[in-house]
C-alpha positions in Angstrom: 115.7 192.4 18.5 118.0 195.0 20.0 121.6 195.2 18.9 124.7 195.5 21.0 124.8 198.4 23.4 126.9 201.2 21.9 128.8 203.9 23.8 127.0 207.2 24.2 129.5 209.1 22.1 129.0 206.7 19.2 125.2 206.9 19.5 125.4 210.7 19.4 127.9 210.7 16.5 125.7 208.5 14.4 122.9 211.0 14.8 120.1 208.5 14.6 118.9 208.9 18.1 118.5 212.2 20.0 119.4 212.1 23.7 118.7 214.9 26.0 121.7 216.1 28.0 120.4 214.4 31.1 119.9 211.1 29.2 123.3 211.3 27.8 124.8 212.0 31.2 123.0 209.1 32.8 124.2 206.8 30.0 127.8 207.9 30.4 127.6 207.3 34.2 126.6 203.7 33.5 129.4 203.1 31.0 132.5 201.2 32.0 135.7 203.1 31.2 139.1 201.6 31.6 141.9 204.1 31.6 144.8 203.4 29.3 148.0 202.2 31.0 151.2 204.3 31.1 152.9 201.5 29.1 152.2 198.0 27.8 153.9 195.5 30.1 154.0 191.8 29.0 152.6 189.2 31.4 155.1 187.2 33.5 154.2 183.9 31.8 155.2 185.2 28.3 158.5 183.9 27.1 161.3 186.6 27.1 161.8 186.2 23.3 158.4 187.9 22.8 158.9 190.8 25.2 160.5 193.3 22.7 157.8 192.7 20.1 155.1 192.8 22.8 156.3 196.2 24.0 156.5 197.5 20.4 153.0 196.5 19.3 151.5 197.2 22.7 152.8 200.8 22.5 151.3 201.2 19.0 147.9 199.9 20.3 148.1 202.0 23.5 148.9 205.2 21.5 145.9 204.5 19.2 143.5 203.9 22.2 143.1 200.2 21.5 145.0 198.8 24.5 144.1 198.5 28.2 145.8 196.5 30.8 143.0 193.9 30.5 144.2 193.2 27.0 147.6 192.0 28.1 146.9 188.3 27.9 145.1 188.4 24.6 148.1 190.2 23.0 150.5 187.7 24.6 148.4 184.7 23.4 148.6 186.2 19.9 152.4 185.9 19.9 152.4 182.4 21.3 149.8 181.1 18.8 151.7 182.8 15.9 155.0 181.2 16.9 153.3 177.8 17.2 151.7 178.3 13.8 155.1 179.0 12.3 156.6 175.8 13.8 153.6 173.7 12.6 154.0 175.3 9.1 157.6 174.3 8.9 156.8 170.7 10.0 153.9 170.6 7.5 156.2 171.8 4.7 158.8 169.3 5.6 156.2 166.5 5.5 155.0 167.7 2.1 158.5 167.8 0.8 159.1 164.2 2.0 155.8 163.2 0.4 154.4 161.8 3.7 150.7 162.5 3.1 149.6 161.3 6.5 152.0 163.4 8.5 151.4 166.4 6.2 147.7 166.1 6.8 148.2 166.0 10.6 150.6 169.0 10.7 148.3 170.9 8.3 145.4 170.4 10.7 147.6 171.5 13.7 148.8 174.5 11.6 145.1 175.5 10.8 144.2 175.3 14.5 147.1 177.7 15.5 146.3 180.0 12.6 142.7 180.3 13.8 143.9 181.1 17.3 146.3 183.7 16.1 143.8 185.3 13.8 141.1 185.5 16.6 143.6 187.2 19.0 144.7 189.6 16.2 141.1 190.5 15.4 140.2 191.0 19.0 143.2 193.4 19.4 142.6 195.3 16.1 145.8 194.0 14.5 144.2 193.5 11.1 142.7 196.1 8.8 139.2 194.6 8.8 139.1 194.4 12.6 140.2 198.0 12.9 137.5 199.0 10.6 134.9 197.3 12.9 136.3 198.9 16.1 134.6 202.1 17.0 136.4 203.9 19.8 134.7 207.0 21.2 136.8 210.0 22.4 138.8 209.0 25.4 137.1 209.8 28.7 134.7 212.5 27.8 133.5 214.2 30.9 129.7 214.0 31.2 128.1 217.4 31.9 131.2 219.3 30.8 130.5 223.0 30.9 131.9 225.5 28.4 135.1 227.2 29.6 134.5 230.3 31.8 131.0 229.3 32.9 130.4 228.7 36.6 129.0 225.2 37.0 125.8 224.7 38.8 125.6 222.6 42.0 124.4 219.5 40.0 127.3 219.7 37.6 129.8 220.3 40.4 128.6 217.2 42.3 128.6 215.1 39.1 132.2 216.1 38.4 133.2 215.2 41.9 131.5 211.8 41.6 133.2 211.1 38.2 136.6 212.2 39.6 136.2 209.9 42.6 135.2 207.0 40.3 138.2 207.6 38.1 140.5 207.7 41.1 139.1 204.4 42.3 139.8 202.8 38.9 143.5 203.7 38.9 
């Protein structure tokens, strides 16, 4: 059974599969590339108290190539789930201190649910060490059919570059 489709740059970097230049170009043309935003902006629905931290972590992720505008909601959901987990943790601790086993069990269950939500969002965004180790990010926007400097491109390469430039302009 075939595994997940990997970016062309990753396939070439692994060195297990040889692609001709035409095959690599064709693969790159079919890949979806989302350009990184100029800055990480929080969604409107996110509470104001999370905005500063969102901007800080979003900028770190953006600078490392792990953030696109499409990731905005996932990062915001991480902050909401983390804050709810902290509240549930306080209530569970209070119930444990009061020796109320039934209430402690209920709040511990709620706490576990919010912890799982926060962890899933964090792993999706690369906020943990193990998730960053699993994320493989190829070089940002490698031009397919890039010619060495000083060489005159042939007609095919020139048309391919025009098509790529037009596609990138349409994404912005």
